[in-house]
N, C-alpha and C positions, 0 to 999 in steps of 0.2 A: 446042843443044837436043837432048834425047834422042829417039831414034826410038822410036815405039810398037812393042811386040812382043808376041807371044803365047807363054806358057810352052810350048805345044805345039811351037813352033819350036826350042826348045832341045834339044841332043843328049841322049839318055838311053841310056847304054851298058848299063843294067840289062837291056835287052832283047836284047843281043848273044847270039850262040850260045854255049852252054856247052861248053867243051873236054872236061871230064871230068864227064859227067852222073852225079849221085848225089844222092839225097835226104839232107837233113841233120836231125839230131835237134833242135837248137836254134840259132836265130840271133837276135841282138838287141843290146842295149846294157847296159853295166854302169856303175854309179857316177854316174848322173845326179843332179844337185842339183835337187830339186823340193820345193815345199811340199805337206804333206798336211794334211787337215782332221780334227781330233780333237774328241771331245766333251769340253768343259771343265767346270769347276765350275758348278753351278746351270743346267746345260743350255746354257751359252754355248759356241759352237764356237770353236776356236782353230786357227791355222795353225802348223805345226811344220816346220822344215827336215828333210829326209830324204835319204838316199842310196838311189837306186832302181835296181834291175836289172829288165830286161824281156826276154823271149824268146818267140818262136813257133817252131813246127816249119816246115820247108820240105820238104813231101812230094813236090812236083813235081820230079822229077830233071832236067827240061829247063829249069827256071827258074833264072836265074843268081843271083838274090837276092830279098830281101823289101823292103817299103816301110818303111824304118826311120823316116823323118820322120813318117809317119802314126802310128806307135806313140808317138813322143814327144809329138805334139800331143794324142793321146787321153789320155795320162797327165797332161799339163799341165792339161788341162781337168777330167778326172774326179777326180783326187786332191785338187785344191784346192776343188772345189765340192760334193763329197759326203762326209759323215762316214764315216770308215773303219769298215768292218764287213763281214760276210759278204755281204749283198745288194749293197752298192756294189762290192765286189771282183769279184763274179760279173758284174755289168753291165760293169765296166771290162774284164775279160778277154774277155768276149763281144765287146765293141766292138773290142778289139785283133785278134781273129781275123777279124771282119768287115772290118776295114780292109785286109786283105791280098787281098781279091777272089779268094778260092778257093785261095790259096797255102798257107794254114795251117789246121790243125784243132785245135791245142792252143796254149795260152798260159800263161806263168808270170811271176809277179811276186815280187820280194824287196824289202822295205822295211826300212831300218835307221834308227832315230831314237832320241831320248832323251825319255822321258815323265817329266814332273815331276808329283809328287803332293805336296800340302800335308799335312804330318804334324804333329799336335799333340804337345806335350811330355808327358812322363809325368805330371807333377803340376802344374806351373805353367801360366800362361795363354799361354805362348809357343807358337809354331808356326813351322815352317820347311819349305822345299822340299827334297824328296829326289829324286834322279835315278835312273831305272830304264832301263838300256839295253835296247832292244826290237828284235827282228827278226821280221817277219811274212813268211811265204811262202805264196803262193796259186797253185794250178795248176788250170786248167780243161781237162778232156779228156772227150770224149763226154758232155758235159752234167753231168759230176760235178765238184764243187768240192772240192779237198783243201786244207785250211787249217791252217797250223801257226803257233804263237805261241811265240817264245823270248824269255826275259828273265832277269834276275838280281836277287837281293835280297841285301843285306849285313846281317850280324848279328855279334854278339860271341860268342865261345866260350871258356869257362873250363874248363881241363883238370881232370877229376875226380881223376886220380892226383896232380896237383900240389896240388889242394885237400886231399886226404887227408894228404899229407906236411906241408902247412902247418898243418893242424889239430894234427897230432902235435907239431910244433915249438912251437906255441903252448901246448899242454898241458904239455910238458916245461918250458918257461920258467915257467909258472904254478906248477908243482910246485917248481921251484928257488927261486922268490921267496917262496912261502908255506910251504914245507916240509910237515911233518906236522901242521900246526895243526888241531885238532879242529873249530874253529869260526872262520870268518872273517866279519867284518861285511859285509853286502851293500854298504854304501857303499864299503868299502875295495876290494872286488872291482870295483865299477863304476869307481872312480877308476883302478884299475890297468888295466882294459880300455881306458879312454879315453886312457891315457898311451902314450908310445912303447914302454914295456915290454910293453904288451898285444898287440903285433903282432910276433911273432918272424919270421914268414914270410908271404908272400902267394902265392897260386897264380898261375901264368902264364895270361894271357888274350890274345886276339888278334882283330883284325878277320877276318871270314870271309865267304865268298860261296857262295851256292847258285845254280847255273846251271840253268835250267829250260827244257824243250822239251816242248810239248804239241801233239798233233794234236786239233783241235776237231771235235766232231760237227756235221754240217751243219744239224741241227735248231735250233741256237742261233745267233742272228744277231750278237750282240755279241762284241767282243773282250774277254774278261774279265780284263784286266790288273790293274785295281785290286782287284777282289774276290779274285783268286788271290793277289796280293801280300799283301793283308790276312790271308788265311787262313794263308799260309805264315809270315808274321812272328809271328802269334799262336801257331802251333805251335812255332816255334823259341824264342819267349819273350824274345829279346834283340835286336830289330832296332836298328841303329845310329840315333842321334838327331841332330837338327839343332840348333835353338836351345834351350839348356838353362840352368837356374839350378841352384844347389846342391842344392835339393830333388829336381830331376830326376836329377842325377848320383847322389845317394844311392839313389833309386829304381832307377836302372839297375844300381848295384852289388848291390842286393837281388835284382833279376831275374837277374843273372848267378849269384849264389849259389844261387838256386832252380832254375837250369837248367844245371847242370854237364853238359858233353857232349863226348864224343869225336866225331870226324868220322862214325864209324859211327852214333852216336846221332842226329846231325843228319840224316843221309841217311834214316834210318828215319822221323823226324818229317816230313820233306818228303814221303816216299812215302805216308804215311798220309793226307795232304791230297789229293794228286793221285789216289790210288786211289779216293777217296770222291766225286769230283766228277763229276756226271752229264754235264757239258759236255765232258768229256775222253774221247776214244776211246783214245789211247795216249800214253805220257809217258816221259820220261827226265830224270834229274837227276844233277848232279855237284856235290858240295860240296867246298870247299877251305878248310882252316884255315891261315892264313898264320902259321906258328909263330913265337912269340917266343923259344922255347927253342932251336929248331934253325934252321939256315940253309936249310931246305927245308920244303915244305908237306906237310900231311897231307890226303889226298884219299879220297873214297869215291863210288862211282857206283851208281845203281839205276834200274831201268826196269820198265815193265809195260804191260799192255793191259787196259782195263776192259771188263767184260761188257756 
């Protein structure tokens, strides 16, 4: 039969004397597996697995360490029961500081997870889930909340130079097949264009990625992942698709032809969206085109601070 005991009777070396007294900038835990609560479709909340880092400062030089288990319990309760947003993150960070009984004055959280958004096909009635890797960083110091949202979107990029070279090759084949004929029946030209002879060359295109990092203004409570992703994909014009039929694939090919872009063009399109968003205080973006012509990537970076 187990003897009854009190937790107060257990040894706690955290209160032992400190050999080398010094305050510490941050102390905490990295890589905790915890569920977070997100706003789902039609207002239905959903729980998503996340990797969580937490830290507080240790300003008392004489204190050996912080109360780590208290931080874990605060996160386990708060992240699962309150929808992720600026107000809930502020309350959670405040609770983390308070849990240390005067040892801490600042707290920091990093959350990494994958957000699924249901995306409709371009023309057909199909829809599919697209994955957006997300990182949220929140820091509370002196009552001021600093909130950063990082995520990425994937799109297709068709090279403008390759498109011009392909058009020239197609024109040269047309001239070779039809010569100097003064008049060619429209039906003949259409049949030729639909045949294998009508495509002498195709421009190279590749999957591409825009990596976004924004510092959000405290006046806005929500984490605007979906709306920012929508705006960026609209500006780029060629977001990658999920479930498609032939009509969707043709629409995607048309979108690529209408949105030829180098990585520099893509970076400027992304910048135009972020610079115009009132919710964003500062931002940075890096685009990478995973070249099909070269064994290396084409990349461009841009950043700014909004007035």
